[in-house]
C-alpha positions in Angstrom: 5.6 4.4 -15.1 8.3 2.6 -17.1 11.8 1.8 -15.7 14.8 -0.1 -16.7 16.4 -0.7 -13.3 15.1 -1.9 -9.9 16.3 -2.5 -6.4 14.7 -5.6 -5.0 14.7 -7.3 -1.6 13.4 -10.9 -1.0 12.7 -11.7 2.6 12.9 -15.1 4.3 14.8 -16.9 1.5 16.5 -20.3 1.5 20.2 -19.5 1.3 21.0 -22.5 -0.9 18.2 -22.2 -3.5 18.4 -18.4 -3.9 21.8 -17.9 -5.6 21.1 -20.4 -8.4 17.5 -19.3 -9.0 18.4 -15.6 -9.1 21.3 -16.3 -11.4 18.9 -18.0 -13.9 16.5 -15.0 -13.6 19.2 -12.4 -14.3 20.8 -14.3 -17.2 19.5 -11.9 -19.8 19.8 -8.7 -17.7 22.0 -5.9 -18.9 23.6 -5.6 -15.5 23.0 -6.9 -12.0 24.4 -7.2 -8.5 23.0 -9.7 -6.0 23.7 -10.9 -2.5 22.2 -13.3 0.0 22.8 -12.2 3.6 21.8 -13.3 7.1 19.5 -11.1 9.0 21.3 -9.0 11.7 19.5 -10.9 14.5 20.9 -14.2 13.0 17.7 -16.0 12.1 17.2 -16.6 8.4 18.3 -14.9 5.2 17.3 -12.2 2.8 18.4 -11.4 -0.7 19.2 -8.1 -2.5 19.0 -7.8 -6.2 19.9 -4.6 -8.1 19.0 -5.2 -11.8 19.0 -3.3 -15.0 16.9 -4.8 -17.7 17.7 -4.5 -21.4 14.4 -2.7 -22.1 11.8 -0.7 -20.3 9.7 -2.6 -17.7 6.7 -1.5 -15.8 6.8 -1.7 -12.0 3.7 -3.9 -11.9 4.9 -6.4 -14.5 8.2 -6.8 -12.7 6.5 -7.2 -9.3 4.1 -9.8 -10.7 7.1 -11.7 -12.2 9.0 -11.6 -8.8 5.9 -12.7 -6.8 5.9 -15.9 -9.0 9.7 -16.3 -8.7 9.7 -15.9 -4.9 7.8 -19.2 -4.5 11.0 -21.0 -5.6 13.3 -19.4 -3.0 11.2 -18.6 0.1 11.7 -20.8 3.2 8.6 -22.5 4.7 7.0 -20.4 7.3 7.5 -21.7 10.8 4.2 -22.5 12.6 4.8 -20.0 15.4 5.5 -17.1 13.0 2.8 -14.6 12.0 3.0 -11.6 9.6 4.1 -11.1 6.1 6.4 -14.0 5.3 8.4 -14.0 2.1 7.7 -10.4 1.2 9.2 -8.9 -1.9 10.2 -5.2 -1.8 10.6 -3.5 -5.1 
């Protein structure tokens, strides 16, 4: 299925790296809105990105691209934390 716009959440991001990295990523987008916010419980940050691309994009091609991008913005996993760290929701 082809789409032009996506709603994305990156979990466990580095607040300082994320803004600049996502700004570079969306530079050629038709439209976008992004924010980096603290988790309600106060430990760490997550980022929201709503993006409209200039052309049709498949879900899987965008997801693959974002999985590579997340490596630049995800915080290191603490040793005492288990589970899905740095998850991308699309």
